C-alpha atoms as an extended CHARMM CRD file, in Angstrom:
* protein
*
       269  EXT
         1         1  MET       CA             37.7840000000      -66.5410000000      -16.1010000000  PROA      1               0.0000000000
         2         2  THR       CA             36.5680000000      -70.1410000000      -16.0550000000  PROA      2               0.0000000000
         3         3  ARG       CA             32.9810000000      -70.4490000000      -14.9020000000  PROA      3               0.0000000000
         4         4  VAL       CA             32.2180000000      -72.8940000000      -12.1120000000  PROA      4               0.0000000000
         5         5  ALA       CA             29.1120000000      -75.0020000000      -11.4690000000  PROA      5               0.0000000000
         6         6  VAL       CA             27.7260000000      -77.3970000000       -8.8900000000  PROA      6               0.0000000000
         7         7  VAL       CA             25.4740000000      -80.0330000000      -10.4770000000  PROA      7               0.0000000000
         8         8  THR       CA             23.3610000000      -82.4770000000       -8.4560000000  PROA      8               0.0000000000
         9         9  GLY       CA             22.1230000000      -85.8770000000       -9.5990000000  PROA      9               0.0000000000
        10        10  ALA       CA             25.3680000000      -86.1830000000      -11.5120000000  PROA      10              0.0000000000
        11        11  ALA       CA             25.8750000000      -89.9520000000      -11.5980000000  PROA      11              0.0000000000
        12        12  ARG       CA             23.5100000000      -90.6430000000      -14.4840000000  PROA      12              0.0000000000
        13        13  GLY       CA             20.7000000000      -89.3200000000      -16.6570000000  PROA      13              0.0000000000
        14        14  ILE       CA             20.1790000000      -85.5970000000      -17.1160000000  PROA      14              0.0000000000
        15        15  GLY       CA             22.6510000000      -84.7470000000      -14.3640000000  PROA      15              0.0000000000
        16        16  ALA       CA             25.4570000000      -86.7030000000      -15.9990000000  PROA      16              0.0000000000
        17        17  ALA       CA             24.6570000000      -85.1700000000      -19.3910000000  PROA      17              0.0000000000
        18        18  THR       CA             24.7310000000      -81.6940000000      -17.8350000000  PROA      18              0.0000000000
        19        19  VAL       CA             28.1410000000      -82.3050000000      -16.2750000000  PROA      19              0.0000000000
        20        20  ARG       CA             29.4450000000      -83.4070000000      -19.6770000000  PROA      20              0.0000000000
        21        21  GLY       CA             27.8410000000      -80.4600000000      -21.4660000000  PROA      21              0.0000000000
        22        22  LEU       CA             29.2510000000      -77.9040000000      -19.0650000000  PROA      22              0.0000000000
        23        23  ALA       CA             32.7130000000      -79.4850000000      -19.2050000000  PROA      23              0.0000000000
        24        24  ARG       CA             32.6300000000      -79.4430000000      -22.9940000000  PROA      24              0.0000000000
        25        25  ALA       CA             31.7980000000      -75.7300000000      -22.8040000000  PROA      25              0.0000000000
        26        26  GLY       CA             34.8670000000      -75.1350000000      -20.6370000000  PROA      26              0.0000000000
        27        27  TRP       CA             33.2850000000      -75.0530000000      -17.1790000000  PROA      27              0.0000000000
        28        28  SER       CA             34.7940000000      -76.4470000000      -14.0030000000  PROA      28              0.0000000000
        29        29  VAL       CA             32.2330000000      -78.6380000000      -12.2460000000  PROA      29              0.0000000000
        30        30  VAL       CA             31.6020000000      -80.1500000000       -8.8390000000  PROA      30              0.0000000000
        31        31  ALA       CA             29.5060000000      -83.2110000000       -9.6780000000  PROA      31              0.0000000000
        32        32  VAL       CA             27.2820000000      -84.1290000000       -6.7250000000  PROA      32              0.0000000000
        33        33  ASP       CA             25.3740000000      -87.3450000000       -6.1770000000  PROA      33              0.0000000000
        34        34  ARG       CA             24.0680000000      -89.4010000000       -3.2960000000  PROA      34              0.0000000000
        35        35  ALA       CA             25.8620000000      -92.3640000000       -4.9130000000  PROA      35              0.0000000000
        36        36  ALA       CA             23.7810000000      -94.8330000000       -2.8950000000  PROA      36              0.0000000000
        37        37  ASP       CA             20.2940000000      -96.2730000000       -2.9160000000  PROA      37              0.0000000000
        38        38  ASP       CA             17.4550000000      -94.7240000000       -0.9300000000  PROA      38              0.0000000000
        39        39  PRO       CA             15.8240000000      -97.3770000000        1.2780000000  PROA      39              0.0000000000
        40        40  ARG       CA             12.4620000000      -95.6590000000        0.8350000000  PROA      40              0.0000000000
        41        41  LEU       CA             12.4510000000      -96.3520000000       -2.8980000000  PROA      41              0.0000000000
        42        42  PRO       CA             12.0700000000      -99.7070000000       -4.6920000000  PROA      42              0.0000000000
        43        43  TYR       CA             14.6220000000      -99.1030000000       -7.4430000000  PROA      43              0.0000000000
        44        44  ALA       CA             18.3630000000      -98.5460000000       -7.7000000000  PROA      44              0.0000000000
        45        45  LEU       CA             19.8630000000      -95.0620000000       -7.7590000000  PROA      45              0.0000000000
        46        46  GLY       CA             23.2130000000      -93.9680000000       -9.1610000000  PROA      46              0.0000000000
        47        47  THR       CA             26.4180000000      -95.4220000000       -7.7690000000  PROA      47              0.0000000000
        48        48  ARG       CA             29.8410000000      -94.0880000000       -6.8510000000  PROA      48              0.0000000000
        49        49  ASP       CA             31.3540000000      -95.9740000000       -9.7680000000  PROA      49              0.0000000000
        50        50  GLN       CA             28.9260000000      -94.2710000000      -12.1540000000  PROA      50              0.0000000000
        51        51  LEU       CA             29.7130000000      -90.8780000000      -10.6490000000  PROA      51              0.0000000000
        52        52  ASP       CA             33.4470000000      -91.4480000000      -11.0360000000  PROA      52              0.0000000000
        53        53  GLU       CA             32.9610000000      -92.5420000000      -14.6490000000  PROA      53              0.0000000000
        54        54  VAL       CA             30.9780000000      -89.3770000000      -15.4130000000  PROA      54              0.0000000000
        55        55  VAL       CA             33.6610000000      -87.2000000000      -13.8300000000  PROA      55              0.0000000000
        56        56  ALA       CA             36.4960000000      -88.8750000000      -15.7320000000  PROA      56              0.0000000000
        57        57  ALA       CA             34.6700000000      -88.6690000000      -19.0640000000  PROA      57              0.0000000000
        58        58  ALA       CA             33.6400000000      -85.0400000000      -18.5090000000  PROA      58              0.0000000000
        59        59  ASP       CA             37.0890000000      -83.9490000000      -17.4090000000  PROA      59              0.0000000000
        60        60  ALA       CA             38.5030000000      -85.3210000000      -20.6640000000  PROA      60              0.0000000000
        61        61  LEU       CA             36.0120000000      -83.2110000000      -22.6350000000  PROA      61              0.0000000000
        62        62  ARG       CA             37.2090000000      -79.8650000000      -21.2930000000  PROA      62              0.0000000000
        63        63  PRO       CA             38.9720000000      -77.8850000000      -24.0230000000  PROA      63              0.0000000000
        64        64  ALA       CA             41.8790000000      -76.9510000000      -21.7440000000  PROA      64              0.0000000000
        65        65  ALA       CA             42.2730000000      -79.8870000000      -19.4160000000  PROA      65              0.0000000000
        66        66  ASP       CA             44.0870000000      -79.2920000000      -16.1350000000  PROA      66              0.0000000000
        67        67  PRO       CA             46.0800000000      -82.3470000000      -15.0230000000  PROA      67              0.0000000000
        68        68  ARG       CA             44.7460000000      -81.7930000000      -11.5080000000  PROA      68              0.0000000000
        69        69  GLY       CA             41.2140000000      -82.2820000000      -12.8230000000  PROA      69              0.0000000000
        70        70  ASP       CA             38.6050000000      -79.6080000000      -13.4220000000  PROA      70              0.0000000000
        71        71  VAL       CA             35.5960000000      -81.8450000000      -12.8510000000  PROA      71              0.0000000000
        72        72  VAL       CA             35.4510000000      -83.3540000000       -9.3720000000  PROA      72              0.0000000000
        73        73  ALA       CA             33.0870000000      -85.7510000000       -7.6320000000  PROA      73              0.0000000000
        74        74  HSD       CA             31.3820000000      -84.9530000000       -4.3500000000  PROA      74              0.0000000000
        75        75  VAL       CA             29.1550000000      -87.4580000000       -2.5550000000  PROA      75              0.0000000000
        76        76  ALA       CA             26.2650000000      -85.8330000000       -0.7000000000  PROA      76              0.0000000000
        77        77  ASP       CA             22.5740000000      -86.2640000000       -0.0970000000  PROA      77              0.0000000000
        78        78  THR       CA             21.0890000000      -83.2560000000       -1.8920000000  PROA      78              0.0000000000
        79        79  THR       CA             18.5640000000      -82.7290000000        0.9050000000  PROA      79              0.0000000000
        80        80  ASP       CA             21.3620000000      -82.3850000000        3.4820000000  PROA      80              0.0000000000
        81        81  PRO       CA             22.3400000000      -78.7320000000        4.0210000000  PROA      81              0.0000000000
        82        82  GLU       CA             25.7640000000      -79.6440000000        5.4080000000  PROA      82              0.0000000000
        83        83  GLY       CA             26.6090000000      -81.9710000000        2.5200000000  PROA      83              0.0000000000
        84        84  MET       CA             25.4980000000      -79.4160000000       -0.0470000000  PROA      84              0.0000000000
        85        85  ALA       CA             27.3110000000      -76.6050000000        1.7490000000  PROA      85              0.0000000000
        86        86  GLU       CA             30.4860000000      -78.6530000000        1.5170000000  PROA      86              0.0000000000
        87        87  ALA       CA             29.9520000000      -79.0700000000       -2.2460000000  PROA      87              0.0000000000
        88        88  VAL       CA             29.7220000000      -75.2940000000       -2.5470000000  PROA      88              0.0000000000
        89        89  SER       CA             32.8160000000      -74.9480000000       -0.3870000000  PROA      89              0.0000000000
        90        90  VAL       CA             34.7070000000      -77.3330000000       -2.6890000000  PROA      90              0.0000000000
        91        91  ALA       CA             33.8000000000      -75.1260000000       -5.6540000000  PROA      91              0.0000000000
        92        92  GLU       CA             35.0010000000      -71.9910000000       -3.9000000000  PROA      92              0.0000000000
        93        93  ARG       CA             38.1940000000      -73.4800000000       -2.4560000000  PROA      93              0.0000000000
        94        94  ARG       CA             39.2700000000      -75.3910000000       -5.5420000000  PROA      94              0.0000000000
        95        95  PHE       CA             38.0650000000      -73.1240000000       -8.3230000000  PROA      95              0.0000000000
        96        96  GLY       CA             37.7910000000      -69.7100000000       -6.6750000000  PROA      96              0.0000000000
        97        97  GLY       CA             34.0440000000      -69.1810000000       -6.6860000000  PROA      97              0.0000000000
        98        98  LEU       CA             30.6810000000      -70.3550000000       -7.9640000000  PROA      98              0.0000000000
        99        99  ASP       CA             28.6950000000      -69.1950000000      -10.9990000000  PROA      99              0.0000000000
       100       100  ALA       CA             25.8970000000      -71.7550000000      -11.3640000000  PROA      100             0.0000000000
       101       101  VAL       CA             23.9650000000      -74.2080000000       -9.2390000000  PROA      101             0.0000000000
       102       102  VAL       CA             22.1000000000      -76.8220000000      -11.2840000000  PROA      102             0.0000000000
       103       103  ALA       CA             19.6540000000      -78.8860000000       -9.2140000000  PROA      103             0.0000000000
       104       104  VAL       CA             18.9490000000      -82.0060000000      -11.2570000000  PROA      104             0.0000000000
       105       105  ALA       CA             18.6370000000      -84.8020000000       -8.6800000000  PROA      105             0.0000000000
       106       106  GLY       CA             15.1980000000      -86.3620000000       -8.6800000000  PROA      106             0.0000000000
       107       107  VAL       CA             13.3000000000      -89.5410000000       -7.8810000000  PROA      107             0.0000000000
       108       108  ILE       CA              9.8990000000      -90.9580000000       -8.7240000000  PROA      108             0.0000000000
       109       109  ALA       CA              7.4150000000      -93.1250000000       -6.8600000000  PROA      109             0.0000000000
       110       110  GLY       CA              3.7120000000      -93.6990000000       -6.8530000000  PROA      110             0.0000000000
       111       111  GLY       CA              1.7490000000      -95.5240000000       -9.4700000000  PROA      111             0.0000000000
       112       112  VAL       CA             -1.2550000000      -95.4700000000       -7.1410000000  PROA      112             0.0000000000
       113       113  PRO       CA             -3.6930000000      -92.7510000000       -6.0140000000  PROA      113             0.0000000000
       114       114  LEU       CA             -2.0980000000      -90.3190000000       -3.5850000000  PROA      114             0.0000000000
       115       115  TRP       CA             -4.0450000000      -91.6300000000       -0.6050000000  PROA      115             0.0000000000
       116       116  GLU       CA             -2.6540000000      -95.1250000000       -1.2090000000  PROA      116             0.0000000000
       117       117  MET       CA              0.9650000000      -94.0440000000       -1.6030000000  PROA      117             0.0000000000
       118       118  PRO       CA              3.2450000000      -95.3310000000        1.1790000000  PROA      118             0.0000000000
       119       119  ALA       CA              4.2750000000      -92.5210000000        3.4910000000  PROA      119             0.0000000000
       120       120  ASP       CA              7.9830000000      -93.2250000000        3.1290000000  PROA      120             0.0000000000
       121       121  GLN       CA              7.7700000000      -92.9850000000       -0.6710000000  PROA      121             0.0000000000
       122       122  LEU       CA              5.7760000000      -89.7580000000       -0.3600000000  PROA      122             0.0000000000
       123       123  GLY       CA              8.4890000000      -88.3410000000        1.8620000000  PROA      123             0.0000000000
       124       124  ALA       CA             11.2010000000      -89.3530000000       -0.5870000000  PROA      124             0.0000000000
       125       125  VAL       CA              9.4980000000      -87.7060000000       -3.5630000000  PROA      125             0.0000000000
       126       126  LEU       CA              8.6950000000      -84.4620000000       -1.7800000000  PROA      126             0.0000000000
       127       127  GLY       CA             12.0360000000      -84.3880000000        0.0040000000  PROA      127             0.0000000000
       128       128  VAL       CA             14.3030000000      -85.0410000000       -2.9660000000  PROA      128             0.0000000000
       129       129  ASP       CA             12.3200000000      -83.4310000000       -5.7880000000  PROA      129             0.0000000000
       130       130  LEU       CA             11.3620000000      -80.2240000000       -3.9890000000  PROA      130             0.0000000000
       131       131  GLY       CA             13.4170000000      -80.2050000000       -0.8110000000  PROA      131             0.0000000000
       132       132  GLY       CA             16.6070000000      -80.8690000000       -2.7780000000  PROA      132             0.0000000000
       133       133  PRO       CA             16.3100000000      -77.7800000000       -5.0070000000  PROA      133             0.0000000000
       134       134  ILE       CA             15.3020000000      -75.6790000000       -1.9980000000  PROA      134             0.0000000000
       135       135  THR       CA             18.4130000000      -76.8450000000       -0.1350000000  PROA      135             0.0000000000
       136       136  ALA       CA             20.5580000000      -76.1820000000       -3.1990000000  PROA      136             0.0000000000
       137       137  ALA       CA             19.1950000000      -72.6550000000       -3.3950000000  PROA      137             0.0000000000
       138       138  ARG       CA             19.6380000000      -71.9320000000        0.2930000000  PROA      138             0.0000000000
       139       139  VAL       CA             23.2960000000      -72.9600000000        0.3200000000  PROA      139             0.0000000000
       140       140  GLY       CA             24.1800000000      -72.1020000000       -3.2840000000  PROA      140             0.0000000000
       141       141  VAL       CA             22.6730000000      -68.6880000000       -3.9310000000  PROA      141             0.0000000000
       142       142  PRO       CA             24.7400000000      -66.9380000000       -1.2290000000  PROA      142             0.0000000000
       143       143  ALA       CA             27.8670000000      -68.2640000000       -2.9840000000  PROA      143             0.0000000000
       144       144  LEU       CA             26.5980000000      -66.9640000000       -6.3340000000  PROA      144             0.0000000000
       145       145  LEU       CA             26.1600000000      -63.5840000000       -4.6860000000  PROA      145             0.0000000000
       146       146  ARG       CA             29.7050000000      -63.6930000000       -3.3190000000  PROA      146             0.0000000000
       147       147  ARG       CA             30.9950000000      -63.1960000000       -6.8520000000  PROA      147             0.0000000000
       148       148  PRO       CA             31.7890000000      -59.4800000000       -7.2750000000  PROA      148             0.0000000000
       149       149  ALA       CA             29.4400000000      -57.3290000000       -9.3260000000  PROA      149             0.0000000000
       150       150  PRO       CA             28.7690000000      -57.2620000000      -12.1850000000  PROA      150             0.0000000000
       151       151  ARG       CA             28.0210000000      -60.9640000000      -11.7110000000  PROA      151             0.0000000000
       152       152  GLN       CA             26.3850000000      -63.5430000000      -13.9850000000  PROA      152             0.0000000000
       153       153  GLY       CA             25.1590000000      -66.1410000000      -11.5150000000  PROA      153             0.0000000000
       154       154  ARG       CA             22.6290000000      -68.8180000000      -12.3850000000  PROA      154             0.0000000000
       155       155  PHE       CA             20.3410000000      -70.9870000000      -10.2820000000  PROA      155             0.0000000000
       156       156  LEU       CA             18.7570000000      -73.7320000000      -12.3880000000  PROA      156             0.0000000000
       157       157  ALA       CA             16.4570000000      -76.5940000000      -11.4920000000  PROA      157             0.0000000000
       158       158  VAL       CA             14.8950000000      -79.4830000000      -13.3490000000  PROA      158             0.0000000000
       159       159  ALA       CA             11.1190000000      -79.6680000000      -12.9860000000  PROA      159             0.0000000000
       160       160  SER       CA              8.9970000000      -81.8570000000      -15.2770000000  PROA      160             0.0000000000
       161       161  ALA       CA              6.1380000000      -81.7880000000      -17.7370000000  PROA      161             0.0000000000
       162       162  ALA       CA              4.2800000000      -83.3400000000      -14.7970000000  PROA      162             0.0000000000
       163       163  ALA       CA              4.3890000000      -79.8920000000      -13.1820000000  PROA      163             0.0000000000
       164       164  VAL       CA              1.7750000000      -78.6750000000      -15.6580000000  PROA      164             0.0000000000
       165       165  LYS       CA              0.0830000000      -81.8960000000      -16.8190000000  PROA      165             0.0000000000
       166       166  GLY       CA             -1.7740000000      -84.1630000000      -14.4300000000  PROA      166             0.0000000000
       167       167  MET       CA             -0.6970000000      -87.7890000000      -14.6570000000  PROA      167             0.0000000000
       168       168  PRO       CA             -2.4340000000      -90.6710000000      -12.8770000000  PROA      168             0.0000000000
       169       169  GLY       CA             -0.6150000000      -92.1220000000       -9.9120000000  PROA      169             0.0000000000
       170       170  LEU       CA              1.9030000000      -89.2860000000       -9.8100000000  PROA      170             0.0000000000
       171       171  ALA       CA              0.1770000000      -86.6030000000       -7.7400000000  PROA      171             0.0000000000
       172       172  ALA       CA              3.0730000000      -86.2670000000       -5.2950000000  PROA      172             0.0000000000
       173       173  TYR       CA              5.6310000000      -86.1110000000       -8.0950000000  PROA      173             0.0000000000
       174       174  SER       CA              3.5270000000      -83.4920000000       -9.8980000000  PROA      174             0.0000000000
       175       175  ALA       CA              3.1720000000      -81.4620000000       -6.7060000000  PROA      175             0.0000000000
       176       176  ALA       CA              6.9220000000      -81.5060000000       -6.0810000000  PROA      176             0.0000000000
       177       177  LYS       CA              7.7660000000      -80.5130000000       -9.6360000000  PROA      177             0.0000000000
       178       178  ALA       CA              5.1400000000      -77.7590000000       -9.6550000000  PROA      178             0.0000000000
       179       179  GLY       CA              6.8030000000      -76.5430000000       -6.4720000000  PROA      179             0.0000000000
       180       180  VAL       CA             10.1000000000      -76.3120000000       -8.3410000000  PROA      180             0.0000000000
       181       181  THR       CA              8.5460000000      -73.9810000000      -10.9120000000  PROA      181             0.0000000000
       182       182  GLY       CA              7.1990000000      -71.8030000000       -8.1120000000  PROA      182             0.0000000000
       183       183  LEU       CA             10.5860000000      -71.8730000000       -6.4360000000  PROA      183             0.0000000000
       184       184  VAL       CA             12.4460000000      -70.4380000000       -9.4180000000  PROA      184             0.0000000000
       185       185  ARG       CA              9.8520000000      -67.7210000000       -9.9520000000  PROA      185             0.0000000000
       186       186  GLY       CA             10.1040000000      -66.6730000000       -6.3290000000  PROA      186             0.0000000000
       187       187  LEU       CA             13.9000000000      -66.7650000000       -6.4150000000  PROA      187             0.0000000000
       188       188  ALA       CA             13.9120000000      -64.6750000000       -9.5790000000  PROA      188             0.0000000000
       189       189  ALA       CA             11.9330000000      -62.0250000000       -7.7210000000  PROA      189             0.0000000000
       190       190  ASP       CA             14.2340000000      -62.2180000000       -4.6900000000  PROA      190             0.0000000000
       191       191  LEU       CA             17.2970000000      -61.8900000000       -6.9320000000  PROA      191             0.0000000000
       192       192  ALA       CA             16.1220000000      -58.8570000000       -8.9010000000  PROA      192             0.0000000000
       193       193  ALA       CA             18.9890000000      -56.5880000000      -10.0230000000  PROA      193             0.0000000000
       194       194  THR       CA             21.6850000000      -58.7970000000       -8.4570000000  PROA      194             0.0000000000
       195       195  GLY       CA             22.9650000000      -60.2500000000      -11.7290000000  PROA      195             0.0000000000
       196       196  VAL       CA             21.8620000000      -63.7280000000      -10.5860000000  PROA      196             0.0000000000
       197       197  THR       CA             18.9440000000      -65.3520000000      -12.3870000000  PROA      197             0.0000000000
       198       198  ALA       CA             16.7560000000      -68.3570000000      -11.5960000000  PROA      198             0.0000000000
       199       199  ASN       CA             15.1220000000      -70.6290000000      -14.1670000000  PROA      199             0.0000000000
       200       200  ALA       CA             13.8020000000      -74.1590000000      -14.6060000000  PROA      200             0.0000000000
       201       201  VAL       CA             13.4340000000      -76.6410000000      -17.4210000000  PROA      201             0.0000000000
       202       202  CYS       CA             10.5120000000      -79.0510000000      -17.7440000000  PROA      202             0.0000000000
       203       203  PRO       CA             11.5690000000      -82.2250000000      -19.5550000000  PROA      203             0.0000000000
       204       204  GLY       CA              9.1100000000      -84.6060000000      -21.0980000000  PROA      204             0.0000000000
       205       205  SER       CA              9.6260000000      -88.3570000000      -21.0590000000  PROA      205             0.0000000000
       206       206  THR       CA             13.4170000000      -88.5740000000      -21.1290000000  PROA      206             0.0000000000
       207       207  ALA       CA             15.4490000000      -91.7220000000      -21.7410000000  PROA      207             0.0000000000
       208       208  THR       CA             16.7940000000      -92.1700000000      -18.2040000000  PROA      208             0.0000000000
       209       209  PRO       CA             16.5970000000      -94.7740000000      -15.4350000000  PROA      209             0.0000000000
       210       210  LEU       CA             13.8510000000      -92.6870000000      -13.8310000000  PROA      210             0.0000000000
       211       211  LEU       CA             11.7050000000      -93.2700000000      -16.9240000000  PROA      211             0.0000000000
       212       212  ASP       CA             12.3980000000      -96.9980000000      -16.6490000000  PROA      212             0.0000000000
       213       213  GLU       CA             10.9000000000      -96.8480000000      -13.1680000000  PROA      213             0.0000000000
       214       214  SER       CA              7.9390000000      -94.8520000000      -14.5260000000  PROA      214             0.0000000000
       215       215  ALA       CA              7.2910000000      -97.6260000000      -17.0450000000  PROA      215             0.0000000000
       216       216  ARG       CA              7.3850000000     -100.1920000000      -14.2570000000  PROA      216             0.0000000000
       217       217  LEU       CA              4.9250000000      -98.1790000000      -12.1680000000  PROA      217             0.0000000000
       218       218  TYR       CA              2.4940000000      -98.1000000000      -15.0740000000  PROA      218             0.0000000000
       219       219  GLY       CA              2.9920000000     -101.7590000000      -15.9560000000  PROA      219             0.0000000000
       220       220  LEU       CA              4.4150000000     -100.9070000000      -19.3830000000  PROA      220             0.0000000000
       221       221  PRO       CA              6.8340000000     -103.1970000000      -21.2290000000  PROA      221             0.0000000000
       222       222  ASP       CA              9.5670000000     -100.5440000000      -21.5060000000  PROA      222             0.0000000000
       223       223  ARG       CA             10.1580000000      -96.8070000000      -21.4580000000  PROA      223             0.0000000000
       224       224  GLY       CA              9.8510000000      -96.5270000000      -25.2290000000  PROA      224             0.0000000000
       225       225  THR       CA              6.0800000000      -96.7550000000      -24.8430000000  PROA      225             0.0000000000
       226       226  PHE       CA              6.0810000000      -93.1600000000      -23.5860000000  PROA      226             0.0000000000
       227       227  ALA       CA              7.3290000000      -91.8900000000      -26.9620000000  PROA      227             0.0000000000
       228       228  ARG       CA              3.7760000000      -91.8680000000      -28.3170000000  PROA      228             0.0000000000
       229       229  GLN       CA              2.9640000000      -88.9630000000      -25.9700000000  PROA      229             0.0000000000
       230       230  HSD       CA              5.4080000000      -86.6830000000      -27.8050000000  PROA      230             0.0000000000
       231       231  SER       CA              4.6570000000      -84.8270000000      -30.9970000000  PROA      231             0.0000000000
       232       232  ILE       CA              8.2800000000      -85.4230000000      -32.0740000000  PROA      232             0.0000000000
       233       233  GLY       CA              7.5200000000      -89.1450000000      -32.0820000000  PROA      233             0.0000000000
       234       234  ARG       CA             10.3690000000      -90.2180000000      -29.7980000000  PROA      234             0.0000000000
       235       235  LEU       CA             11.7080000000      -89.8370000000      -26.2900000000  PROA      235             0.0000000000
       236       236  VAL       CA             13.6960000000      -86.7670000000      -25.2730000000  PROA      236             0.0000000000
       237       237  THR       CA             17.3990000000      -87.5000000000      -24.7180000000  PROA      237             0.0000000000
       238       238  PRO       CA             19.3250000000      -86.4250000000      -21.6140000000  PROA      238             0.0000000000
       239       239  ASP       CA             21.7080000000      -84.4620000000      -23.8480000000  PROA      239             0.0000000000
       240       240  GLU       CA             18.7960000000      -82.4020000000      -25.2210000000  PROA      240             0.0000000000
       241       241  VAL       CA             17.7310000000      -81.3760000000      -21.7320000000  PROA      241             0.0000000000
       242       242  ALA       CA             21.3510000000      -80.7150000000      -20.7770000000  PROA      242             0.0000000000
       243       243  ALA       CA             21.8050000000      -78.4660000000      -23.8100000000  PROA      243             0.0000000000
       244       244  ALA       CA             19.0280000000      -76.2130000000      -22.5250000000  PROA      244             0.0000000000
       245       245  LEU       CA             20.5750000000      -76.1410000000      -19.0620000000  PROA      245             0.0000000000
       246       246  VAL       CA             24.0310000000      -75.3400000000      -20.4290000000  PROA      246             0.0000000000
       247       247  TRP       CA             22.5980000000      -72.4270000000      -22.4020000000  PROA      247             0.0000000000
       248       248  LEU       CA             20.6680000000      -71.1300000000      -19.4050000000  PROA      248             0.0000000000
       249       249  ALA       CA             23.8350000000      -71.3900000000      -17.3040000000  PROA      249             0.0000000000
       250       250  GLY       CA             25.7950000000      -69.2760000000      -19.7670000000  PROA      250             0.0000000000
       251       251  THR       CA             26.1700000000      -65.5400000000      -20.0100000000  PROA      251             0.0000000000
       252       252  GLY       CA             24.0080000000      -65.3810000000      -23.1450000000  PROA      252             0.0000000000
       253       253  SER       CA             20.8560000000      -66.0530000000      -21.0990000000  PROA      253             0.0000000000
       254       254  SER       CA             21.2340000000      -62.9430000000      -18.9360000000  PROA      254             0.0000000000
       255       255  ALA       CA             17.7770000000      -61.5580000000      -19.8270000000  PROA      255             0.0000000000
       256       256  VAL       CA             16.0030000000      -64.8110000000      -18.9260000000  PROA      256             0.0000000000
       257       257  THR       CA             14.8330000000      -65.1790000000      -15.3350000000  PROA      257             0.0000000000
       258       258  GLY       CA             11.8190000000      -66.7140000000      -13.6510000000  PROA      258             0.0000000000
       259       259  ALA       CA             11.2700000000      -68.7870000000      -16.7890000000  PROA      259             0.0000000000
       260       260  VAL       CA             10.0980000000      -72.3820000000      -17.0470000000  PROA      260             0.0000000000
       261       261  LEU       CA             11.3590000000      -73.7990000000      -20.3260000000  PROA      261             0.0000000000
       262       262  PRO       CA              9.6370000000      -76.8870000000      -21.7580000000  PROA      262             0.0000000000
       263       263  VAL       CA             12.0200000000      -79.4540000000      -23.2310000000  PROA      263             0.0000000000
       264       264  ASP       CA              9.2580000000      -81.9820000000      -23.6230000000  PROA      264             0.0000000000
       265       265  GLY       CA              9.0460000000      -83.0520000000      -27.2490000000  PROA      265             0.0000000000
       266       266  GLY       CA              5.5890000000      -81.5170000000      -27.4610000000  PROA      266             0.0000000000
       267       267  LEU       CA              4.1360000000      -83.5190000000      -24.5720000000  PROA      267             0.0000000000
       268       268  THR       CA              2.2970000000      -80.5010000000      -23.1570000000  PROA      268             0.0000000000
       269       269  LEU       CA              1.0550000000      -79.0200000000      -26.4390000000  PROA      269             0.0000000000
C-alpha cells in the first residue's frame, strides 16, 4: 500500500525538499502552502508558481508515476483549521487515507529585543511557527488514527536549534520552536500504544530563504556567514533535513517517538 503524507510549507526550502524526498521514496503527497505573502512580515514567502514547480518535479520522481498525479498542490494557511482539514480530506479522498503529517511551514521575524518587536510580527511568528503545527496535529492526527490497526502513523514537525540555544533578537522564534518540541513530546504521550508516533527535527542554519531573512535581521552580508557556527564548517542543506524527516516518516522509525532530532551541523554541541 502506498503511504500518504500531508506536508506544509511545501513551496520552497525544507518543505519542498521533504515533498521531493517522500515522492522519491514512493509516497503520495498533498503539498500544502500559503502560496502568498503575509502582510505582517517584511519579506516574501513562497508563491503558487513555486508550489506548482515543486509538485511537478516531485511527481516525476516517484518510482511508479500515476498519470493522474500522485503529488498534488493544496493552497491553505497552515494556521487555518478549515484549510488544513481540507488538505487532510484531499489525502483521504484521493489516496485513501493518511499516514504522515509533516509540519514544516515556518517564518522568522525579530532582530530586536522581544519588548521592541512589533506586535504583528510577534503574532505571525507565534501563530505560524507554533500555532501551525498545533493546527496540523488537531486536524491530522485523527486521520492518522482512522487507518486500521496495526497502523504506522507519523506526526512530524520542524523545530529549530533555536529551541535549545538562545539567540539574540529571536526570543519569540525560540519560544515558538521550543513549543514545537514540547508539542511532539506531549503528543507522543497522548498517542501511546496507538501505532502513531510524534517526533521533531531541529535544523541548524539551513540554506533557505528563511536564513536569508535571518542574515538581513542581523545585518550580515549573506547567509553563508552562519556557516561558522557549525562544526561541519558549512550550512545544512534542505535535503539533509528532509532526509531525516523521510526516515522518521517511514516504518523503520517505529520505535522512535517523543524524540527531538538535531540536524544542526553541530551548532548546539
